[in-house]
C-alpha positions as CSV (number, residue, x, y, z in Angstrom):
1,M,170.9,57.4,60.3
2,K,174.3,58.1,61.5
3,K,175.6,56.0,59.1
4,S,173.8,57.8,55.8
5,I,174.8,61.6,57.8
6,N,178.7,59.9,57.7
7,I,178.2,58.9,53.9
8,A,176.8,62.2,52.9
9,K,179.9,63.9,54.4
10,S,182.3,61.5,53.3
11,W,181.1,61.5,49.4
12,G,178.8,64.8,49.0
13,P,181.9,67.0,48.3
14,G,182.7,64.5,45.6
15,L,179.3,64.1,44.1
16,F,179.3,67.9,44.0
17,W,181.8,68.3,42.0
18,I,181.4,65.4,39.6
19,G,177.4,66.7,39.2
20,L,179.1,70.1,38.3
21,L,181.2,68.8,35.9
22,A,178.9,66.8,34.4
23,F,176.3,69.7,34.0
24,W,179.1,71.7,32.7
25,E,179.8,68.8,30.0
26,V,176.2,68.5,28.6
27,T,175.3,72.5,28.8
28,A,178.5,72.9,26.7
29,G,177.4,69.9,24.0
30,L,174.1,71.5,23.6
31,N,175.9,75.2,22.7
32,L,173.8,77.1,25.9
33,Y,177.6,79.3,26.1
34,P,180.3,80.1,24.2
35,T,182.6,77.2,24.5
36,A,185.3,78.9,22.7
37,L,185.5,81.3,25.6
38,L,184.8,78.9,28.2
39,P,185.8,74.8,26.8
40,P,184.3,72.0,28.6
41,P,186.0,69.8,31.4
42,G,186.4,67.1,28.3
43,K,188.3,69.5,26.2
44,I,190.3,70.8,29.1
45,F,191.6,67.3,30.0
46,S,192.2,66.6,26.6
47,A,194.6,69.3,26.2
48,L,196.1,68.6,29.2
49,V,196.7,65.3,28.1
50,K,198.1,66.2,24.7
51,D,200.5,68.9,25.9
52,W,201.8,66.5,29.3
53,P,205.5,66.4,28.4
54,L,205.9,70.5,27.7
55,I,203.4,70.8,30.8
56,Q,205.4,68.6,32.9
57,K,208.2,70.5,32.2
58,H,207.2,74.0,32.8
59,L,205.9,72.2,36.3
60,I,208.9,70.9,37.7
61,F,210.7,74.3,37.0
62,T,207.6,76.3,38.9
63,L,207.9,73.9,41.9
64,W,211.7,74.4,41.9
65,L,211.2,78.0,42.4
66,T,208.2,77.4,44.5
67,W,209.9,75.6,47.2
68,Q,213.2,78.1,47.5
69,G,210.9,80.9,47.7
70,L,208.4,79.0,50.2
71,L,211.9,77.9,52.4
72,L,212.8,81.4,52.1
73,G,209.9,83.4,53.3
74,I,209.3,80.8,56.4
75,G,213.1,81.3,57.6
76,S,213.3,85.1,57.3
77,G,209.2,85.1,59.0
78,L,210.7,82.8,61.7
79,V,213.9,85.2,62.2
80,T,211.9,88.5,62.2
81,A,209.5,87.0,64.7
82,F,212.1,85.7,67.1
83,V,214.2,88.9,66.8
84,V,210.5,91.2,67.4
85,D,209.7,88.6,70.4
86,K,212.9,88.8,72.1
87,F,213.8,92.3,70.8
88,P,211.1,94.4,71.8
89,R,212.7,97.3,70.9
90,F,213.6,96.7,67.2
91,K,209.8,95.7,66.5
92,P,208.8,99.9,65.6
93,Y,211.9,99.5,63.4
94,I,210.8,96.0,61.7
95,W,207.1,96.0,61.6
96,P,206.5,98.8,59.1
97,F,208.6,97.2,56.7
98,L,206.2,94.2,57.6
99,T,203.6,95.9,56.7
100,I,204.2,97.5,53.6
101,S,205.2,94.2,52.5
102,Q,201.5,93.4,52.1
103,T,200.2,97.3,51.5
104,L,202.3,96.8,48.0
105,P,200.8,94.4,45.3
106,P,203.4,92.1,43.6
107,F,203.1,93.5,40.5
108,L,204.5,97.2,42.0
109,I,207.8,95.1,43.6
110,Y,208.6,92.5,40.4
111,P,209.4,95.2,37.9
112,L,211.9,96.7,40.5
113,L,213.2,93.2,41.1
114,L,213.8,92.6,37.2
115,L,215.4,96.1,37.3
116,L,217.6,95.5,40.4
117,L,218.4,91.8,39.9
118,G,217.8,90.9,36.1
119,F,215.5,88.5,33.9
120,G,216.7,85.6,36.4
121,E,214.9,82.9,38.5
122,T,216.2,84.8,41.4
123,P,213.1,88.1,41.1
124,R,210.6,85.1,41.0
125,V,211.9,83.5,43.8
126,L,211.9,86.6,45.9
127,I,208.6,87.8,44.9
128,A,207.5,84.1,46.2
129,A,209.5,84.7,49.3
130,L,208.1,88.2,49.8
131,V,204.1,86.9,49.9
132,C,205.2,84.1,52.1
133,Y,206.9,86.0,54.5
134,F,204.3,88.1,56.1
135,P,201.7,85.3,57.3
136,V,204.7,83.2,58.5
137,A,206.3,86.3,60.5
138,V,203.1,87.4,61.5
139,S,201.4,84.0,63.0
140,F,204.8,82.6,65.1
141,A,205.1,86.3,66.6
142,Q,201.8,86.1,67.9
143,G,202.3,82.7,68.6
144,L,205.5,83.5,71.3
145,K,203.1,86.4,71.9
146,Q,200.3,83.8,73.7
147,T,202.4,82.0,75.5
148,D,201.0,80.8,79.1
149,P,202.5,83.8,81.5
150,D,201.9,81.2,84.4
151,K,204.4,78.9,82.7
152,M,206.8,81.6,81.6
153,E,206.9,82.1,85.6
154,L,207.5,78.8,86.5
155,F,210.2,78.9,83.9
156,R,211.6,81.6,85.2
157,N,211.8,80.9,88.6
158,M,213.4,77.5,88.0
159,G,216.5,79.6,86.2
160,A,215.8,78.3,83.3
161,K,217.9,79.9,80.4
162,T,216.6,81.7,77.2
163,L,217.1,79.5,74.8
164,V,216.2,76.7,76.9
165,T,212.7,78.3,77.5
166,Y,212.5,78.8,74.3
167,R,212.5,75.5,72.7
168,F,210.6,73.6,75.5
169,L,207.9,76.3,76.0
170,R,207.8,79.3,74.1
171,I,208.5,77.4,70.3
172,P,205.9,74.4,71.0
173,S,203.4,76.8,72.3
174,A,203.3,79.0,69.1
175,L,203.6,75.7,67.1
176,P,199.8,76.1,66.0
177,A,199.7,80.0,65.1
178,L,202.7,79.3,63.0
179,A,201.2,75.9,61.4
180,G,198.8,78.2,60.3
181,G,200.9,80.8,58.7
182,I,202.6,78.0,57.1
183,K,199.8,76.6,55.2
184,V,198.7,80.1,54.1
185,A,201.9,80.9,53.2
186,A,202.1,77.8,51.2
187,A,198.8,79.0,49.2
188,Y,200.8,82.1,48.4
189,S,204.0,80.7,47.3
190,V,202.7,78.9,44.6
191,V,200.9,81.7,43.2
192,G,203.8,84.3,44.0
193,V,206.1,82.2,41.2
194,V,203.2,82.1,38.7
195,F,202.8,85.7,38.4
196,G,206.7,86.2,38.7
197,E,206.6,83.8,35.4
198,M,204.1,85.9,33.4
199,M,205.6,89.3,34.2
200,G,208.7,88.0,32.5
201,G,212.0,86.1,32.7
202,P,213.3,82.8,31.6
203,M,211.1,81.1,29.3
204,E,209.9,78.5,31.2
205,G,207.6,77.8,34.1
206,M,203.3,77.2,33.9
207,G,202.7,81.2,34.2
208,Y,205.3,81.5,31.0
209,Y,203.2,77.8,29.5
210,M,199.9,80.4,30.5
211,I,201.0,83.3,28.5
212,R,202.1,81.3,25.2
213,K,198.2,79.4,24.9
214,I,197.2,82.7,25.6
215,D,199.1,84.8,22.8
216,T,197.7,81.9,20.8
217,F,194.2,81.6,21.6
218,Q,194.0,78.4,22.9
219,P,191.6,78.5,26.3
220,A,191.6,74.8,27.0
221,A,195.2,74.6,27.6
222,V,195.0,77.6,29.7
223,Y,192.4,76.8,31.8
224,G,194.0,73.3,32.2
225,A,197.0,74.9,33.4
226,V,194.6,76.6,36.2
227,V,193.2,73.7,37.2
228,L,196.8,71.5,37.5
229,I,197.9,74.5,39.4
230,S,195.4,74.6,41.6
231,L,195.9,70.9,41.9
232,V,199.2,71.2,42.8
233,T,198.4,74.0,45.7
234,L,196.2,71.8,47.2
235,M,198.7,69.4,47.3
236,I,201.4,71.5,48.9
237,I,198.9,72.8,51.4
238,K,197.9,69.2,52.6
239,F,201.7,68.1,52.6
240,F,201.6,70.7,55.5
241,E,198.6,69.7,57.4
242,I,199.9,66.7,57.4
243,W,203.0,67.8,58.9
244,E,201.1,69.8,61.2
245,Q,199.2,67.0,62.5
246,K,202.2,64.8,63.1
247,L,204.0,67.6,64.9
248,L,200.9,68.7,67.4
249,S,200.5,65.0,68.0
250,K,204.2,64.8,68.6
251,R,204.5,67.8,71.1
252,N,201.1,66.6,72.6
253,R,202.8,63.4,73.7
254,S,205.8,65.1,74.9
255,E,203.2,67.5,77.4
256,E,201.9,64.2,79.1
């Protein structure tokens, strides 16, 4: 019984998606809906294979900008959280900017970046960094704030300096919250770059590729690009999940 339950847990999601794709393909073949607007999986896959040399070029460009934006967003978020935690009097000045950065949608901010910085790669990187900035800054600040007060008192009684306390107590304590924020940022980063590519700038990237295919009415290629972007995003999130597991296991071993 337990073995069958484990098999269902392992294979269930995969079988579900295979069944869904098969149902989609069959209903398309029976002309139960307008396939010109929603092509079947077979046509989407064929469009990906046909355009792969071109897609590969655009995908590499998008990933390059994504990693730049992600690293910039993570770095600025870490610095902001540290400053707010170490110097609480600065929080009333910094936190409103942090909030405003999320209340304004990217399609309002991006044109301003284009006006200020021109139609280059920089606005795309900055819009990706901006959407990554908030979850990292908030999660890391909350993680630092939730450090065990008894351990903090122990470090003070031992005469530990501020940097020592951060290195060996506060930052390790904040790692689970930080890892969660970075995973959210990783999901946002690709979306931010693709959005910027669709809004204008250098004629490269998956967003630009999608706009070209929309203009020439090639829905299979557009859906294929969406699927590919989704898969790449999942891979980036999985990368950070593995990083999180290794980081937390290392932290747990050091605490033992």
